[in-house]
N, C-alpha and C positions, 0 to 999 in steps of 0.2 A: 476160228473160221478164216481161212485165207480169203482175201479179197473182200471181206465184210467191212463195211464202213462203221466207224465209231459214231454212236448216237450223240455223245457229248464231246464236243471239241472246243478249241479256243474260239472266243468271240472276237470279232473285229470291231474296234472302237473308233468312231470318227467324231472328233469334237465339232460341235456346231454352236457357236456363240458361247454362252455360259453353261449350256447343257450338252450332254453327249447323247448321240444316238447309237444304239447297239444293234448291229446286224447279227442275228442269231441263226444258227443252223436248226434244222428240224429237231424238236425234242428238248431244246435248251430252255431254261427258265429265264425270264426277263429280270434283269437287275434294275433296281431303282436308280435313276440318274443322280449323280452327285453334283451338287452345285457348290460353287465357292462363294463363301460370304466374305465381305470385306472385313478388315480388322475392326472398324468402328461399329459394325453391326453384330459382332459376335458376343457382346455382353462381358460380364465379369465372372471370373472363376470364384469358387468358394474361398480359396486362400486369399485372393485379393480383397474380397469383402471383409474377411476377418482381420487382415492387416490394417485396412482403412478404419475399421471400427476400433481397433486397439489404439491407433494414433489419435483418433478423435476423442476417445475416452480419456487418454492421458492428457491431452490438451485441456479438456473440460475440467479435470481434477486440478490441474495447475492453475487455471483461471479462477476457480472457486477458492482455492487456497490463498491466492493473492488478494482476492476481494475480502476475505475474512480478516486477513492481516491488516488490510487498509482500514477496515472498520474498527479494529482494536486500536490502531494508531490514532484515529480520529477521536475516540473517547479519551485517550491519554492527553491529546493536544488540547481538548476542550478544558480539562482541569488546569493545565498550565496557562491557558489563555485567561481563565478566570483569576488565577493567581497574579498574573501580570497586571490585570485591570485593578485588582485590589492594591497591589504595590504602588502603581502609579497614583491612584487616588490618595493613599495615605501619605506618600512622599510629598505630593503637592500640598496636602493639608499642613504637613509639618513645616514645609519651606515657606508657605505664605504667612505663617504666623509671625507677626512682628510685634515687639522685639522677640528674638529667638531666645528661648529659655533652655539653658543646659539642664540635662537630667535624663531619667529613664522613664519611658511611657509604654503602656501596653493596652491591648484591647482585643476584641473578637468580633467577627461578622456572623450573621445568622446562618450562613451556609457552612460553618465549621472551620473556616480559616481564622488563624490567630496572628496577631502582629506584636512585635516588640521594637521599640525605637530607642536609640541612644543618641543624645546630642552632647558633644563635648568640645571644648576649645581645641583647635588644631595644635599640634606640637609646635612649640615656640611662639605661640600667640597669646602669651600671658598679658602683654601690654596691649591695651585697646587702642585702636586708631582714633583719629579725630571724630568726635561726635559719638563715641561709644561703639564704633563698628569693629568687628573682628571676624576672623576666619574660623569656621566651625566644621567639625566632622559630623556628618549625619549618617547614621547606620540604621537600616530598617530590615528586620527579619520577619518573613512571612512563613508560618508553619501550618501544615495540614497532615492528615492521616489518610492513607490508602490501605485499608485492611489493617494488617499488623505493622505496616511500615510507617514511620514518621518521617516526613520530608520537610525540608526548609529551603528557602530562597532568600538570599541576602542582597540588598541594594545599598550601596554606599555612595556618598557624594560629599563635596565640600561646598559650604555656603558662606558668602560674605554677607553679614547681616548685623543689624544693630542688636546689641546684647542687653540682657537684663540679668542681674545677678540671680543665682539659683535661690529658690525660697529656702529660708532657714528652717531646719527641722528642730522641733522642740525636744 
């Protein structure tokens, strides 16, 4: 029809603040106003949440792995600390004994650690100094078992001490 007006035509949009007003012609539907949300108020997308969860999960697994490794190391260190206490105790006992008696000695503690000691005159010390003093090599070996593994720790020192001849064996 010539000269007929279209019922539906373009709408005129006029922005007012954050909202828009829409001037409609007769017979047009009203569109919902669009509002702009700021970037901080829009929330997170699903992919952002999944990536953050993956990063946190990886960090958590790494921290738990480090903690379990640390606990294993603490258990190993406690065994070595006990070993060093026994070695210090036995070496002190050997060195405080006067006069020093050359020979081989051994024993065991109730917690499974064993010790063997060897006291010998130092090389070139066949002649005793004045008063029967001489230089001695003192060697102490501490042994223990961890499962099927046998371990040992050796402590050696030299001691200037009054000597006593080794007991005669019959």
